[in-house]
SEPAVEX-585060 format. One line per 8 residues: number of its first residue (from 1); their letters; for each residue x negated, z, y of N, C-alpha, C. Coordinates in nm, 4 decimals. Atoms other than C-alpha are relative to their C-alpha. Last residue first. Layout:
NUM	A	X/Z/Y/X/Z/Y/X/Z/Y  ...
***
This chain:
256	KPLDSALA	0.1249/-0.0357/-0.0700/7.8594/2.0262/14.3080/-0.0864/0.0876/-0.0888  0.0276/-0.1443/-0.0059/8.1238/1.8657/14.0822/-0.1353/0.0272/0.0658  0.0852/-0.0461/0.1093/8.1903/1.5018/14.1737/-0.0271/0.1507/0.0133  -0.0805/-0.0698/0.1002/8.4871/1.4413/14.4074/-0.0828/0.0531/-0.1169  -0.0392/-0.1313/-0.0540/8.2621/1.3617/14.7026/0.0817/0.0810/-0.1006  0.1172/-0.0884/0.0013/8.0987/1.0839/14.5024/0.0353/0.1399/0.0491  0.0240/-0.0373/0.1390/8.4368/0.9224/14.4336/-0.1162/0.0984/-0.0099  -0.1079/-0.0912/0.0395/8.5243/0.9270/14.8031/-0.0214/0.0482/-0.1435
248	IKKGRSEI	0.0234/-0.1300/-0.0676/8.1852/0.7796/14.8936/0.1034/0.1014/-0.0431  0.1155/-0.0607/0.0659/8.2308/0.5027/14.6355/-0.0298/0.1371/0.0597  -0.0437/-0.0500/0.1306/8.5816/0.4298/14.7641/-0.1135/0.0695/-0.0730  -0.0828/-0.1181/-0.0230/8.4546/0.4042/15.1211/0.0473/0.0616/-0.1304  0.0901/-0.1122/-0.0297/8.1774/0.1695/15.0123/0.0779/0.1285/0.0206  0.0692/-0.0343/0.1243/8.4339/-0.0609/14.8502/-0.0932/0.1189/0.0203  -0.0974/-0.0680/0.0859/8.6547/-0.0552/15.1615/-0.0652/0.0448/-0.1301  -0.0230/-0.1329/-0.0588/8.3553/-0.1367/15.3827/0.0957/0.0810/-0.0866
240	VSGRYDNK	0.1218/-0.0786/0.0203/8.2553/-0.4235/15.1523/0.0183/0.1418/0.0515  0.0058/-0.0345/0.1424/8.6129/-0.5572/15.1384/-0.1213/0.0873/-0.0290  -0.1019/-0.1012/0.0267/8.6434/-0.5424/15.5186/-0.0029/0.0459/-0.1445  0.0475/-0.1274/-0.0552/8.3133/-0.7248/15.5575/0.0991/0.1123/-0.0281  0.1110/-0.0448/0.0849/8.4328/-0.9972/15.3213/-0.0530/0.1348/0.0493  -0.0565/-0.0532/0.1241/8.7693/-1.0274/15.4998/-0.1093/0.0548/-0.0915  -0.0732/-0.1230/-0.0324/8.5990/-1.0623/15.8391/0.0564/0.0649/-0.1267  0.0972/-0.1057/-0.0275/8.3480/-1.3117/15.6991/0.0690/0.1319/0.0300
232	YYIVKLAV	0.0651/-0.0423/0.1245/8.6240/-1.5260/15.5424/-0.0950/0.1177/0.0250  0.0027/-0.1462/0.0041/8.8311/-1.5371/15.8621/-0.0656/0.0544/-0.1268  0.0335/-0.0556/-0.1312/8.7622/-1.9015/15.9464/-0.0186/0.1510/-0.0065  0.1423/0.0255/-0.0270/8.7548/-2.0133/15.5814/-0.0424/0.0675/0.1307  0.0756/-0.0765/0.0997/9.0900/-1.8519/15.4950/-0.1496/-0.0147/0.0231  -0.0032/-0.1404/-0.0435/9.2357/-1.9845/15.8183/-0.0792/0.0883/-0.0958  0.0861/-0.0099/-0.1183/9.1244/-2.3365/15.7221/-0.0058/0.1437/0.0506  0.1387/0.0025/0.0488/9.2782/-2.2958/15.3753/-0.0967/0.0166/0.1168
224	QILSFSLG	0.0254/-0.1301/0.0629/9.6075/-2.1917/15.5382/-0.1423/0.0082/-0.0551  0.0087/-0.0982/-0.1091/9.6030/-2.4950/15.7690/-0.0332/0.1379/-0.0570  0.1347/0.0136/-0.0571/9.5256/-2.7139/15.4681/-0.0205/0.0957/0.1171  0.0933/-0.0644/0.0928/9.8406/-2.5814/15.2976/-0.1425/-0.0062/0.0526  -0.0176/-0.1455/-0.0082/10.0590/-2.6661/15.5977/-0.1011/0.0737/-0.0880  0.0469/-0.0450/-0.1322/9.9171/-3.0195/15.6177/0.0090/0.1517/0.0124  0.1467/0.0109/0.0010/9.9575/-3.0787/15.2437/-0.0578/0.0502/0.1313  0.0503/-0.1122/0.0796/10.3155/-2.9505/15.2613/-0.1511/0.0010/-0.0070
216	LLNPVYIA	-0.0155/-0.1199/-0.0837/10.3875/-3.1959/15.5433/-0.0539/0.1227/-0.0730  0.0988/0.0158/-0.1066/10.2447/-3.4798/15.3338/0.0057/0.1183/0.0961  0.1291/-0.0395/0.0557/10.4428/-3.3479/15.0382/-0.1134/-0.0190/0.0994  0.0123/-0.1460/0.0113/10.7652/-3.3534/15.2395/-0.1344/0.0451/-0.0544  -0.0170/-0.0696/-0.1289/10.7080/-3.7163/15.3544/-0.0108/0.1517/-0.0152  0.1243/-0.0164/-0.0761/10.5568/-3.8552/15.0308/0.0174/0.0750/0.1318  0.1104/-0.0638/0.0723/10.8439/-3.7907/14.7897/-0.1194/0.0230/0.0916  -0.0473/-0.1331/0.0387/11.1593/-3.8605/14.9915/-0.1062/0.0764/-0.0768
208	YDKMEFLG	0.0235/-0.0930/-0.1106/10.9676/-4.1483/15.1534/0.0447/0.1420/-0.0339  -0.1227/-0.0768/-0.0220/10.9550/-4.3292/14.8189/-0.0269/0.1051/0.1068  -0.0431/0.0490/-0.1314/10.6938/-4.6019/14.7740/0.1334/0.0647/0.0392  -0.1462/0.0017/-0.0040/10.6757/-4.4982/14.4055/0.0541/-0.0619/0.1281  -0.0557/0.0410/0.1287/10.3108/-4.5948/14.3581/0.1517/-0.0116/0.0049  0.0555/0.1250/0.0505/10.1396/-4.5974/14.6995/0.0624/-0.0481/-0.1315  0.0311/0.1006/-0.1019/10.3223/-4.3407/14.9098/-0.0377/-0.1340/-0.0603  -0.1206/0.0415/-0.0711/10.4970/-4.1259/14.6502/-0.0244/-0.1139/0.0966
200	TMTWFFCN	-0.0923/0.0629/0.0958/10.1948/-4.1119/14.4218/0.1243/-0.0537/0.0710  0.0577/0.1277/0.0417/9.9460/-4.0477/14.7043/0.0943/-0.0751/-0.0937  0.0021/0.0870/-0.1181/10.1663/-3.7769/14.8558/-0.0516/-0.1385/-0.0365  -0.1351/0.0534/-0.0182/10.2377/-3.6332/14.5112/0.0095/-0.0877/0.1243  -0.0329/0.0919/0.1095/9.8669/-3.5969/14.4294/0.1370/-0.0640/0.0210  0.0821/0.1206/-0.0136/9.7877/-3.4478/14.7705/0.0370/-0.1028/-0.1064  -0.0558/0.0810/-0.1094/10.0805/-3.2043/14.7581/-0.0796/-0.1293/0.0193  -0.1323/0.0479/0.0393/9.9720/-3.0739/14.4162/0.0583/-0.0921/0.1071
192	LVSAITFP	0.0173/0.1046/0.1007/9.6051/-3.0506/14.5142/0.1342/-0.0610/-0.0386  0.0701/0.1123/-0.0626/9.6797/-2.8574/14.8350/-0.0110/-0.1167/-0.0981  -0.0978/0.0703/-0.0836/9.9382/-2.6384/14.6595/-0.0627/-0.1209/0.0681  -0.0887/0.0721/0.0922/9.6872/-2.5435/14.3883/0.1036/-0.0808/0.0782  0.0783/0.1148/0.0486/9.4383/-2.4543/14.6637/0.0840/-0.0840/-0.0964  0.0114/0.0949/-0.1108/9.7026/-2.2351/14.8295/-0.0771/-0.1245/-0.0415  -0.1278/0.0690/-0.0152/9.7916/-2.0645/14.5004/-0.0069/-0.1063/0.1090  -0.0242/0.0868/0.1168/9.4265/-1.9831/14.4309/0.1295/-0.0802/0.0116
184	LPIAKASK	0.0831/0.1199/0.0049/9.3693/-1.8636/14.7945/0.0266/-0.0873/-0.1232  0.0553/0.0067/0.1363/9.6619/-1.6216/14.8294/-0.0767/-0.1311/-0.0196  -0.0095/0.1369/0.0517/9.7016/-1.5850/15.2099/-0.0631/-0.0047/-0.1394  -0.1389/0.0250/0.0385/9.7739/-1.2226/15.3090/0.0194/-0.1397/-0.0593  -0.0243/-0.0582/0.1321/9.4003/-1.1484/15.3042/0.1407/-0.0284/-0.0505  -0.0814/0.0926/0.0791/9.3554/-1.3914/15.5932/0.0261/0.0530/-0.1406  0.0254/-0.0150/0.1434/9.2306/-1.1366/15.8476/0.0965/-0.0898/-0.0766  0.1231/0.0771/0.0285/9.2012/-1.1770/16.2220/-0.0450/0.0207/-0.1446
176	TRLVVKLA	0.0946/-0.0882/0.0687/9.4639/-0.8996/16.2521/-0.1353/-0.0660/-0.0245  0.0083/-0.1280/-0.0701/9.6695/-1.0830/16.5147/-0.1052/0.0906/-0.0615  0.0669/0.0189/-0.1293/9.5959/-1.4336/16.3863/-0.0160/0.1322/0.0732  0.1383/0.0436/0.0221/9.6757/-1.3427/16.0258/-0.0757/-0.0102/0.1313  0.0741/-0.1161/0.0502/9.9882/-1.1453/16.1209/-0.1472/-0.0352/-0.0173  0.0086/-0.0954/-0.1109/10.1197/-1.4311/16.3339/-0.0817/0.1215/-0.0405  0.1081/0.0387/-0.0904/10.0337/-1.6767/16.0563/-0.0172/0.0979/0.1164  0.1044/-0.1044/0.0007/10.2472/-1.4923/15.7989/-0.1123/-0.0313/0.0988
168	ALPSAFMF	-0.0559/-0.1169/-0.0676/10.5516/-1.7065/15.8811/-0.1029/0.1116/0.0094  0.0528/-0.0035/-0.1365/10.3346/-2.0047/15.7884/0.0564/0.1175/0.0800  0.1210/-0.0823/-0.0075/10.4094/-1.9224/15.4238/-0.0584/0.0090/0.1406  -0.0250/-0.1445/0.0067/10.7691/-2.0486/15.4800/-0.1271/0.0847/0.0026  0.0265/-0.0639/-0.1289/10.6646/-2.3973/15.5975/0.0128/0.1516/-0.0066  0.1405/0.0156/-0.0340/10.6283/-2.5428/15.2479/-0.0340/0.0735/0.1291  0.0825/-0.0703/0.0976/10.9634/-2.4041/15.1343/-0.1480/-0.0051/0.0371  -0.0179/-0.1447/-0.0168/11.1504/-2.5056/15.4507/-0.0908/0.0783/-0.0940
160	VCLVVGFN	0.0582/-0.0355/-0.1304/11.0035/-2.8570/15.4420/0.0111/0.1500/0.0230  0.1458/-0.0059/0.0129/11.0769/-2.8840/15.0702/-0.0661/0.0422/0.1303  0.0360/-0.1186/0.0778/11.4450/-2.7962/15.1155/-0.1517/0.0169/-0.0079  -0.0264/-0.1179/-0.0850/11.4846/-3.0548/15.3934/-0.0402/0.1286/-0.0719  0.1027/-0.0012/-0.1048/11.3180/-3.3247/15.1809/0.0156/0.1239/0.0881  0.1229/-0.0529/0.0589/11.5405/-3.2355/14.8846/-0.1126/0.0078/0.1007  -0.0230/-0.1430/0.0164/11.8515/-3.2892/15.0983/-0.1243/0.0671/-0.0570  0.0095/-0.0587/-0.1341/11.7199/-3.6290/15.2038/0.0166/0.1517/-0.0054
152	GIMGVGPW	0.1395/0.0073/-0.0431/11.6588/-3.7194/14.8402/-0.0203/0.0624/0.1361  0.0686/-0.1058/0.0747/12.0067/-3.5964/14.7442/-0.1479/0.0024/0.0377  -0.0304/-0.1270/-0.0668/12.1472/-3.8141/15.0236/-0.0660/0.1164/-0.0711  0.0699/-0.0046/-0.1288/11.9710/-4.1206/14.8851/0.0217/0.1310/0.0731  0.1362/-0.0486/0.0173/12.0859/-4.0492/14.5288/-0.0756/0.0120/0.1324  0.0938/0.0582/0.0947/12.4540/-4.0856/14.6074/-0.1402/0.0562/0.0082  0.0345/0.1400/-0.0269/12.7192/-4.0501/14.8798/-0.1083/-0.0584/-0.0896  -0.0143/0.0584/-0.1339/12.9035/-3.9531/14.6633/-0.0664/0.0929/0.1008
144	VSMGLCLF	-0.1118/0.0935/0.0141/12.8633/-3.8951/14.2889/0.0219/-0.0750/0.1311  0.0448/0.1014/0.0961/12.5161/-3.7377/14.3045/0.1084/-0.1045/-0.0248  0.0710/0.1062/-0.0713/12.6314/-3.5632/14.6227/-0.0501/-0.1082/-0.0949  -0.0974/0.0773/-0.0762/12.8870/-3.3643/14.4217/-0.0660/-0.1161/0.0721  -0.0743/0.0800/0.0969/12.6230/-3.2552/14.1718/0.1040/-0.0876/0.0697  0.0900/0.1057/0.0468/12.4005/-3.1425/14.4602/0.0712/-0.0919/-0.0995  0.0153/0.0937/-0.1116/12.6842/-2.9466/14.6206/-0.0857/-0.1189/-0.0415  -0.1232/0.0793/-0.0064/12.7682/-2.7882/14.2837/-0.0057/-0.1021/0.1130
136	VLGTAGYI	-0.0072/0.0819/0.1214/12.4059/-2.6768/14.2389/0.1229/-0.0898/0.0047  0.0911/0.1134/-0.0183/12.3849/-2.5576/14.6009/0.0038/-0.0937/-0.1204  -0.0587/0.0910/-0.0989/12.6931/-2.3412/14.5561/-0.0855/-0.1228/0.0208  -0.1106/0.0688/0.0678/12.5469/-2.1885/14.2387/0.0658/-0.1016/0.0926  0.0593/0.0983/0.0912/12.2190/-2.1086/14.4197/0.1086/-0.0802/-0.0729  0.0653/0.1049/-0.0780/12.4048/-1.9409/14.7071/-0.0574/-0.1102/-0.0888  -0.1039/0.0838/-0.0613/12.6400/-1.7481/14.4804/-0.0625/-0.1173/0.0763  -0.0667/0.0733/0.1082/12.3496/-1.6210/14.2669/0.1054/-0.0949/0.0572
128	HSKVSGPL	0.0946/0.1013/0.0473/12.1464/-1.5268/14.5760/0.0637/-0.0856/-0.1097  0.0023/0.1032/-0.1041/12.4470/-1.3462/14.7271/-0.0963/-0.1126/-0.0378  -0.1204/0.0827/0.0092/12.4972/-1.1606/14.3985/-0.0014/-0.1126/0.1027  0.0193/0.0909/0.1131/12.1364/-1.0377/14.3974/0.1198/-0.0946/-0.0114  -0.0292/-0.0581/0.1307/12.1903/-0.8906/14.7436/-0.0252/-0.1045/-0.1089  -0.1396/0.0016/0.0424/12.0570/-0.9598/15.0911/0.0186/0.0689/-0.1332  -0.0920/-0.0828/-0.0792/11.6861/-1.0359/15.1327/0.1435/-0.0109/-0.0522  -0.0367/0.1092/0.0917/11.5347/-0.9534/14.8720/0.0033/-0.1377/0.0678
120	TKSVPPCL	0.1140/0.0834/0.0379/11.3354/-0.7277/15.1081/0.0395/-0.1168/-0.0891  0.0416/0.0835/-0.1125/11.6412/-0.5884/15.2843/-0.1108/-0.0960/-0.0391  0.1237/-0.0451/-0.0653/11.7775/-0.4637/14.9519/-0.0348/-0.0957/0.1136  0.0075/0.0398/-0.1409/12.1002/-0.4789/14.7517/-0.1289/0.0541/0.0597  -0.1052/0.0995/-0.0270/12.1477/-0.4723/14.3726/-0.0045/-0.0545/0.1428  -0.1258/-0.0638/-0.0405/11.8075/-0.2996/14.3275/0.1052/-0.1062/0.0328  -0.0094/-0.0255/-0.1441/11.5420/-0.5002/14.1374/0.1318/0.0693/0.0332  0.0752/-0.1184/-0.0420/11.4517/-0.4710/13.7690/0.0123/0.0316/0.1488
112	RAFLLFYL	-0.0227/-0.1112/0.0926/11.6978/-0.7065/13.5983/-0.0637/0.1293/0.0493  -0.1319/-0.0580/-0.0274/11.7035/-0.9393/13.9012/0.0280/0.1202/-0.0889  0.0026/-0.0693/-0.1293/11.3271/-0.9997/13.8725/0.1324/0.0722/0.0240  0.0876/-0.1162/0.0135/11.3366/-1.0825/13.5019/0.0009/0.0825/0.1281  -0.0639/-0.0968/0.0903/11.6406/-1.3079/13.5447/-0.0839/0.1262/-0.0153  -0.1152/-0.0610/-0.0672/11.4957/-1.4844/13.8509/0.0623/0.1084/-0.0875  0.0507/-0.0891/-0.1048/11.1578/-1.5504/13.6897/0.1150/0.0770/0.0642  0.0618/-0.1139/0.0689/11.3295/-1.6924/13.3794/-0.0537/0.1015/0.1010
104	CGLVLGVG	-0.1085/-0.0820/0.0554/11.5562/-1.9128/13.5933/-0.0549/0.1233/-0.0712  -0.0659/-0.0670/-0.1118/11.2565/-2.0385/13.7942/0.1124/0.0900/-0.0476  0.0848/-0.1124/-0.0406/11.0678/-2.1142/13.4717/0.0643/0.0787/0.1137  -0.0031/-0.0997/0.1080/11.3548/-2.3276/13.3407/-0.0802/0.1235/0.0389  -0.1350/-0.0571/0.0013/11.3922/-2.5107/13.6731/0.0121/0.1086/-0.1056  -0.0117/-0.0957/-0.1107/11.0158/-2.5613/13.7058/0.1356/0.0677/0.0033  0.0788/-0.1171/0.0400/11.0040/-2.7237/13.3604/0.0109/0.1086/0.1071  -0.0786/-0.0631/0.1068/11.2842/-2.9561/13.4680/-0.0692/0.1244/-0.0522
96	NCSWIKSE	-0.0983/-0.0852/-0.0674/11.0888/-3.0168/13.7884/0.0962/0.0634/-0.0999  0.0667/-0.1210/-0.0502/10.7941/-3.1385/13.5796/0.0974/0.0931/0.0705  0.0629/-0.0761/0.1081/11.0070/-3.3797/13.3774/-0.0623/0.1301/0.0497  -0.0923/-0.0921/0.0666/11.2445/-3.4919/13.6540/-0.0672/0.0852/-0.1069  -0.0678/-0.0956/-0.0885/10.9815/-3.6315/13.8899/0.0834/0.0989/-0.0799  0.1023/-0.0853/-0.0603/10.7361/-3.8023/13.6552/0.0624/0.1075/0.0892  0.0314/-0.1104/0.0911/11.0316/-3.9298/13.4520/-0.1046/0.0949/0.0582  0.1434/-0.0266/-0.0167/11.1550/-4.1384/13.7450/-0.0358/0.1219/-0.0847
88	EKLIGYTT	0.0652/0.0357/0.1261/11.4955/-4.2805/13.6491/-0.1525/0.0082/0.0126  0.0974/0.1049/-0.0331/11.6063/-4.2551/14.0135/-0.0708/-0.0534/-0.1243  -0.0734/0.1100/-0.0611/11.9187/-4.0636/13.9078/-0.0913/-0.1174/0.0357  -0.0846/0.0608/0.1033/11.7148/-3.8472/13.6695/0.0736/-0.1210/0.0568  0.0843/0.0742/0.0930/11.4447/-3.7843/13.9304/0.0808/-0.0695/-0.1086  0.0500/0.1198/-0.0692/11.6977/-3.6866/14.1966/-0.0820/-0.0873/-0.0948  -0.1136/0.0912/-0.0156/11.8739/-3.4460/13.9596/-0.0447/-0.1313/0.0629  -0.0293/0.0459/0.1363/11.5416/-3.2869/13.8648/0.1146/-0.1006/0.0031
80	WVFASCII	0.0950/0.1060/0.0328/11.4510/-3.2785/14.2359/0.0136/-0.0481/-0.1446  -0.0217/0.1179/-0.0850/11.7677/-3.0892/14.3321/-0.0922/-0.1146/-0.0416  -0.1246/0.0644/0.0431/11.7407/-2.8516/14.0360/0.0244/-0.1276/0.0797  0.0230/0.0675/0.1278/11.3729/-2.7767/14.1056/0.1262/-0.0710/-0.0489  0.0835/0.1181/-0.0224/11.4455/-2.7007/14.4731/-0.0188/-0.0794/-0.1292  -0.0733/0.0977/-0.0818/11.7348/-2.4657/14.3980/-0.0791/-0.1298/0.0156  -0.1152/0.0509/0.0749/11.5632/-2.2822/14.1117/0.0696/-0.1116/0.0770  0.0527/0.0826/0.1090/11.2318/-2.2489/14.2964/0.1149/-0.0625/-0.0779
72	STYPLLPL	0.0406/0.1283/-0.0576/11.4137/-2.1272/14.6089/-0.0545/-0.0941/-0.1069  -0.1244/0.0737/-0.0255/11.5885/-1.8527/14.4109/-0.0324/-0.1387/0.0535  -0.0423/0.0433/0.1330/11.2440/-1.7520/14.2852/0.1358/-0.0708/0.0067  0.0844/0.1092/0.0528/11.0979/-1.7398/14.6371/0.0483/-0.0549/-0.1337  -0.0223/0.1328/-0.0578/11.4050/-1.5452/14.7670/-0.0910/-0.1102/-0.0560  -0.0589/0.0845/0.1039/11.3756/-1.2452/14.5320/0.0085/-0.1460/0.0461  -0.1285/0.0678/-0.0231/11.1414/-1.0629/14.7684/0.0451/-0.0826/-0.1192  0.0083/0.1455/0.0125/10.8705/-0.8120/14.6641/0.1377/-0.0638/0.0213
64	DGVSQDKR	-0.0592/0.0597/-0.1193/10.9057/-0.4586/14.7991/-0.0041/-0.1527/-0.0045  0.0550/-0.0497/-0.1263/10.8482/-0.2883/14.4635/0.0740/-0.0586/0.1189  0.0359/0.1147/-0.0839/10.9630/-0.5143/14.1796/-0.0610/0.0434/0.1323  -0.0483/-0.0105/-0.1377/10.9596/-0.2332/13.9235/-0.0452/-0.1234/0.0778  -0.1448/-0.0199/0.0087/10.9087/-0.1973/13.5487/0.0612/0.0240/0.1383  -0.0377/-0.1124/-0.0870/10.5376/-0.1642/13.6297/0.1469/0.0384/-0.0142  0.0839/-0.1150/0.0339/10.4327/-0.3809/13.3324/0.0417/0.1237/0.0788  -0.0431/-0.0488/0.1310/10.7239/-0.6215/13.3752/-0.0787/0.1242/-0.0409
56	IQLMTLMP	-0.1326/-0.0607/-0.0168/10.6538/-0.6537/13.7450/0.0488/0.0590/-0.1323  0.0221/-0.1281/-0.0675/10.2841/-0.7147/13.6722/0.1316/0.0744/0.0195  0.0606/-0.0904/0.0993/10.3717/-0.9838/13.4166/-0.0241/0.1385/0.0601  -0.1036/-0.0392/0.0948/10.6064/-1.1458/13.6682/-0.0536/0.0985/-0.1048  -0.0873/-0.0953/-0.0698/10.3382/-1.1474/13.9371/0.1084/0.0509/-0.0939  0.0750/-0.1257/-0.0088/10.0959/-1.3105/13.6937/0.0820/0.1080/0.0701  -0.0010/-0.0664/0.1304/10.3588/-1.5755/13.6104/-0.0737/0.1343/0.0042  -0.0578/-0.1352/-0.0089/10.4215/-1.6645/13.9768/-0.0094/0.0809/-0.1292
48	SLFVVVAS	0.0780/-0.0949/-0.0806/10.1653/-1.9518/13.9507/0.0645/0.1382/0.0140  0.0495/-0.1096/0.0849/10.3418/-2.1292/13.6627/-0.0678/0.1099/0.0807  -0.1160/-0.0739/0.0513/10.5503/-2.3478/13.8974/-0.0428/0.1192/-0.0856  -0.0577/-0.0739/-0.1130/10.2305/-2.4457/14.0812/0.1204/0.0825/-0.0458  0.0936/-0.1089/-0.0312/10.0642/-2.5399/13.7513/0.0544/0.0857/0.1141  -0.0231/-0.1040/0.1016/10.3759/-2.7417/13.6552/-0.0915/0.1195/0.0249  -0.1273/-0.0645/-0.0342/10.3465/-2.9346/13.9839/0.0319/0.1122/-0.0980  0.0280/-0.0935/-0.1103/9.9777/-3.0025/13.9152/0.1274/0.0726/0.0418
40	LPALQGCL	0.0748/-0.1140/0.0542/10.0694/-3.1529/13.5775/-0.0264/0.1043/0.1082  -0.0910/-0.0880/0.0742/10.3390/-3.3756/13.7310/-0.0697/0.1238/-0.0561  -0.1042/-0.0602/-0.0837/10.0928/-3.5046/13.9963/0.0972/0.0887/-0.0791  0.0292/-0.1405/-0.0283/9.7955/-3.5582/13.7635/0.1123/0.0700/0.0772  0.0047/-0.0753/0.1257/9.9195/-3.8814/13.6057/-0.0190/0.1497/0.0243  -0.1323/0.0024/0.0607/10.0295/-4.0329/13.9355/0.0059/0.0772/-0.1303  -0.0833/-0.0959/-0.0740/9.7041/-3.9227/14.0992/0.1393/0.0075/-0.0598  0.0465/-0.1341/0.0373/9.5117/-4.1068/13.8268/0.0825/0.1075/0.0693
32	SIWFEMTP	-0.0487/-0.0254/0.1352/9.7208/-4.4221/13.8785/-0.0391/0.1399/-0.0467  -0.1437/-0.0223/-0.0148/9.6532/-4.4067/14.2532/0.0613/0.0325/-0.1361  -0.0175/-0.1339/-0.0555/9.2834/-4.3623/14.1811/0.1474/0.0334/0.0195  0.0415/-0.0997/0.0993/9.2747/-4.6633/13.9486/0.0277/0.1412/0.0502  -0.1022/-0.0054/0.1047/9.4789/-4.8768/14.1875/-0.0342/0.1043/-0.1062  -0.0950/-0.1072/-0.0282/9.2470/-4.7896/14.4755/0.1028/0.0155/-0.1113  0.0430/-0.1223/0.0694/8.9711/-5.0013/14.3211/0.0972/0.1159/0.0218  -0.0391/-0.0004/0.1424/9.1616/-5.3161/14.4225/-0.0368/0.1291/-0.0733
24	NQALIWDI	0.0863/-0.0993/0.0660/9.1305/-5.2360/14.7960/0.0392/0.0124/-0.1472  0.1330/0.0054/-0.0606/9.2623/-5.5257/15.0045/-0.0984/0.0941/-0.0676  0.0592/0.1304/0.0323/9.5632/-5.5739/14.7752/-0.1420/-0.0122/0.0541  0.0402/-0.0013/0.1411/9.6393/-5.2013/14.7920/-0.0671/-0.1314/-0.0401  0.1146/-0.0920/0.0115/9.6395/-5.2112/15.1723/-0.0521/0.0025/-0.1432  0.1163/0.0701/-0.0566/9.8657/-5.5191/15.1699/-0.1265/0.0860/-0.0119  0.0418/0.1018/0.0977/10.1125/-5.3484/14.9346/-0.1241/-0.0743/0.0488  0.0607/-0.0714/0.1130/10.1229/-5.0456/15.1684/-0.0518/-0.0989/-0.1043
16	ITNFRLLE	0.1326/-0.0425/-0.0459/10.1870/-5.2741/15.4672/-0.0753/0.0715/-0.1119  0.0822/0.1221/-0.0028/10.4742/-5.4402/15.2802/-0.1425/0.0326/0.0442  0.0406/0.0270/0.1385/10.6135/-5.0946/15.2003/-0.0865/-0.1254/-0.0094  0.1004/-0.0993/0.0341/10.6162/-5.0166/15.5735/-0.0528/-0.0235/-0.1416  0.1238/0.0363/-0.0701/10.7961/-5.3389/15.6513/-0.1129/0.0953/-0.0362  0.0506/0.1206/0.0643/11.0566/-5.2631/15.3841/-0.1308/-0.0456/0.0644  0.0598/-0.0410/0.1265/11.0976/-4.9109/15.5185/-0.0595/-0.1193/-0.0745  0.1266/-0.0681/-0.0310/11.1522/-5.0432/15.8694/-0.0720/0.0421/-0.1273
8	QQQSNDIM	0.0949/0.1028/-0.0422/11.4150/-5.2886/15.7429/-0.1368/0.0607/0.0299  0.0415/0.0706/0.1211/11.5909/-5.0073/15.5555/-0.1016/-0.1081/0.0324  0.0962/-0.0870/0.0682/11.5936/-4.8014/15.8753/-0.0505/-0.0646/-0.1285  0.1239/0.0024/-0.0780/11.7577/-5.0895/16.0616/-0.1082/0.0851/-0.0642  0.0727/0.1248/0.0215/12.0154/-5.1344/15.7861/-0.1324/-0.0047/0.0743  -0.0662/0.1201/-0.0480/12.1269/-4.7705/15.7850/-0.0909/-0.1212/-0.0171  0.0935/0.0853/-0.0718/11.9904/-4.4955/15.5610/0.0732/-0.1255/0.0444  -0.0044/0.1406/0.0380/12.2353/-4.2210/15.4606/-0.0968/-0.0802/0.0857
***
């Protein structure tokens, strides 16, 4: 919950935002453009696991892939769909509604082909179902009391954990001096998505529950892009060496 002093600070902050917009009339066009692109970029991010799903379906196996990202999509999308409906913000609930449907489809396909219990999930499929169901009921309960503000705060916490989770691979990247573990297309999509929502939340909606987590997500994503640039030469050399090794191996298999 936000107390009176925090509300006063938010009002002052919003006044500063209005002053900035008044001093820069051309910004309104760019803010409007970001507001239109934000829901589309969110849908693109939600669609990003589709290639992984197609590969899983083709292989009829999930390998060592975790179930947690798809459980997280369901939980996060449900919270923000609820928040958007209560705030009557179609830009929020529309794209997250799409994410909720896609997250459920990803989860069902993954759960159908994964083992009931595995360390890589982590835990079990049932524990993921119970956890997601519990969060849904918790979110519905918060929509009644204490209300939309608490759901927004809850969504901020979820987003921070989701955006920070890829940073767990930083130790491996720094130790191996290779950024192959960082998926560049997804990272760039995350940068654009977080940028659009930061601008929309800050200047259009003036909603800290929107711009705070996306500003953090933008920072985390830019860190990953920076690592990709820093270790680009190392990854390129490694790819060249690996390619040459395959060619040599193929040549050795040719009949003498």
